[in-house]
N, C-alpha and C positions, 0 to 999 in steps of 0.2 A: 666464542670460545667459553669453555667451561671454567677455564683458570688463566692467569695471565704468565702462567709456566708449562710448560710443556708436556711434562709427565699425566698431572691432573687433567689438563685440557684432552689429551688423547685418550684416556679412558673415559672421560665424560660422551666425547665423540663415537666409541666404540660401544657404549653400552646405553645412551642417552639419559644416563644417570648425573647427577652433580659429584663433583669428585668424593663428598664426604661419605657420599654412598657406596663410591665404588672401592673406596680405603685407599685412592692415591690421592695424596694431598700435597705432596712435595716433589721436587724434581732429584733431591740428591741422595741416590740409591747405596751409595759407599757409606753414608754417615746414618741414613734413616732408611734401610732397606724393607722395612715393614711399611712403612707408609708412601713408598714408592709401587706398589704391588697393586694389581688390578685382581682385587678378590676373586678366588677360586669359585665362588658360588655367582659371580656376575658371569650373566649371558652376554657376548657379543653380538656385533652384528654378522660377523662371520660363522658365529654356531649357528645364528636364524638361518642365514643363506646354506650353509653346508646343510642344516637339516631337510630344508628344501631343495635339495636335489642341484645346488651351484657348485661349478668350480670354484674356489677361493684362495687369493694369493694375495700376500704381503711382500711390497717392497720397498726399500726405505728403512727408517728407524721404528723400532719396537717400543722400547723404553716404558713398558709395563709391567716390570718387575723381573728382577733377577732370580734365578733359580729356574731348575730344570720343570718343575710343573709349572712355570709360567712361561714358558717358550710359547710362540705363537703358533707352534706345530700342535699344541694341546691346548688351544683357544680358539680352536675354529677354520685356522687357516691349514689349507691341503699343503700349499707353496708358500716359502719362504725365503726372501734373500736382502740382507740388511745387516743392520745393527741389533743385537738382542737389549744390550745395555746403555747406559750413558756414557760410554767410553767417547773421549773425543778421538779425532783423527789426526795424525800427525799433519797431513796435507791432503787436497783433493785429488793428489796424484798418488797417494800412498797411502792405503788403508787395510783394514782386516773385515770380511762379510762373512757372514753367516750364510754358506746355502745349504738349505734342508738339515739343518745342525750339524753341519762341517764347515769348520773356519777353513777359510783361504784367504791367502795375503793378495795384495794386488800393489806391486812396483812398477809397472811396465808403461805407467804415462797416461792412462785412461783416465779423464777427468770424472770423478764421481757420479753427479750430475747425471752427465752423459750414459754411465754405465748403468743405473739406476732405470732410466730411459728406455734403453736396449732391452732389457731384463722386462720391463714392464710393456712393451710391443711385443715382446716374444710370448707373454703370457695372455695378451689378447688375440695374438694370431693363432695360437694353439686353441684358447678356446670359444672363436669366434661362434663356433655352430652350436653352440650349448650354451646354457644361461651361465654367467659369472659375476663374480665380485671381486674386483680388484679392488685394494687399498695400497695406493702410491703416496709413501711420505718421504719426500726428497730432505735431504740433509740441510741444503741451502735455502736458504742463506742463514749459515752459522758460522761461528769461528772454528776454526783460522781462515781468517777472512783470504779465499783464493779464487782466481777466475783466469782464463786467456787472457793473456797480454793484449792481444788486440781490441778486444772485448773494453777491458779496461782503460785503455788509451783513448777509444772512442767515447767514452764517457767524460774522460780526462778534457778531451778535446771541446766539450761543451760547457768546461768551467768548474765541474766538480772537482773534490780533493779525490787524493787516491783511494781513501777508505769510503766515501758514498759510493764513487766511481766502482769501485770493486763489488759493492752490493748490488749495485745497478746491475752489472756486468753478470754476477751470480744469479739474478732473476731473469735477465736474459737469457740463459742457457735452459733454465727451466721451459 
């Protein structure tokens, strides 16, 4: 990991550069938006793949810069479904996602990790006959801790407390 916190680590992964070179050195977009943005002159993996004819997609958490110029669709990705910014979700069963620049609200009981996985599978199926780059960034395991009750119980039955069992269950779903 390029950093112990997510936004700078994402910037390092997407560019191959240290966080200080990317411009993203903290994760607090509300307090320090200028220190959480992947600089516009940085070239991302998606930019490179797109330039070479690959279909590019990001599903999951972006968290690499607030503001329209920093949107994943302007950073080399052809397709984006996920979270642009660092907003926390209410629960893993109630959340808002950006679909190609348009916000959609989910309250239908679909578990977020399974939602992202379904979109990732769809992306791969649609692009299987051509070169593609898919950057899948699950939100889990991340607060608020939440997972299907039967999986949590499975790990509690092994002697884990509820929080640890929930984290294990979140990872199991991934």
